[in-house]
C-alpha positions in Angstrom: 16.6 -8.1 -0.5 18.6 -5.4 1.2 17.4 -3.5 4.2 16.4 -0.3 2.3 14.2 -2.3 -0.1 12.6 -4.2 2.8 11.9 -0.9 4.6 10.4 0.6 1.5 8.0 -2.4 1.1 7.2 -2.3 4.8 6.3 1.4 4.6 4.0 0.7 1.6 2.4 -2.1 3.5 1.8 0.1 6.5 0.2 3.0 4.6 -1.9 0.7 2.3 -4.3 -0.3 5.1 -5.3 3.1 6.4 -5.5 4.4 2.8 -7.8 1.5 1.8 -10.1 2.2 4.7 -10.2 6.0 4.4 -11.8 6.1 1.0 -15.0 4.2 2.0 -15.2 6.3 5.1 -15.0 9.4 2.9 -17.8 8.0 0.8 -20.0 7.4 3.8 -19.3 11.0 5.1 -20.3 12.3 1.7 -23.6 10.5 1.8 -24.2 11.5 5.4 -23.6 15.2 4.4 -26.3 15.0 1.8 -28.8 13.1 3.9 -28.2 14.5 7.5 -26.7 17.4 9.2 -23.4 15.5 9.8 -20.6 17.1 7.8 -17.2 15.5 8.0 -16.3 15.6 4.4 -13.6 18.2 4.6 -11.6 16.6 7.5 -12.0 13.1 6.1 -11.1 14.3 2.6 -8.0 15.9 4.0 -7.0 12.7 5.8 -7.7 10.5 2.7 -5.8 12.9 0.5 -2.8 12.8 2.8 -2.9 9.0 3.0 -3.2 8.7 -0.8 -0.3 11.1 -1.3 1.9 9.1 1.1 0.8 5.9 -0.6 2.0 7.3 -4.0 5.3 8.4 -2.5 5.9 5.1 -0.8 4.8 3.2 -3.9 7.3 5.1 -6.1 10.1 4.4 -3.6 9.2 0.7 -3.4 9.0 0.6 -7.3 12.5 2.1 -7.5 14.1 0.0 -4.8 12.4 -3.4 -5.6 13.0 -3.0 -9.3 9.4 -4.0 -10.2 8.3 -4.3 -13.8 6.0 -1.7 -15.1 3.1 -4.1 -15.0 3.7 -5.0 -11.4 4.1 -1.4 -10.4 0.9 -0.4 -12.2 -0.9 -3.2 -10.4 0.1 -1.9 -7.0 -0.8 1.7 -8.1 -4.2 0.6 -9.4 -5.0 -1.2 -6.1 -5.0 2.1 -4.4 -7.9 3.4 -6.4 -10.9 1.2 -5.6 -12.3 1.1 -2.1 -10.5 -1.6 0.0 -8.1 -2.2 -2.8 -5.2 -1.4 -0.5 -6.1 -4.5 1.5 -5.2 -6.6 -1.5 -2.0 -4.7 -2.0 -1.1 -5.2 1.6 -1.6 -9.0 1.3 0.4 -9.2 -1.9 3.3 -7.2 -0.3 3.2 -9.4 2.7 3.6 -12.5 0.6 6.3 -10.9 -1.4 8.3 -9.9 1.7 7.9 -13.4 3.2 9.1 -15.0 0.0 12.1 -12.7 0.0 12.9 -13.6 3.6 12.7 -17.3 2.8 14.9 -16.9 -0.3 17.4 -14.9 1.7 17.6 -17.5 4.5 18.0 -20.3 1.9 20.9 -18.4 0.2 22.6 -17.9 3.6 22.3 -21.5 4.5 23.6 -22.5 1.1 20.6 -24.6 0.2 19.7 -22.5 -2.8 21.9 -21.0 -5.5 20.0 -17.8 -6.2 
């Protein structure tokens, strides 16, 4: 894995956690708006929208650089939709990055012909 691919996957990992948490917070704000005087839907909606937009941009970059299959790319995209789905995406990306580091070290040391 080259440096640009690793950086793209790292950016996607970094944005997936706040994006995963922002949607449930937006849902709570929406409920609070209808049940109390607390109204934070607009600012939270703006924050969630920006985070989701960045997630999609970073997802597209990671898909392009990592050469994912359509099925794998669709899986990472769909994980951004349900509440807390980005947490699962982050875990999967972390495992993928760790596996790439192990494979890279093995190739350098000459223990694996990959």
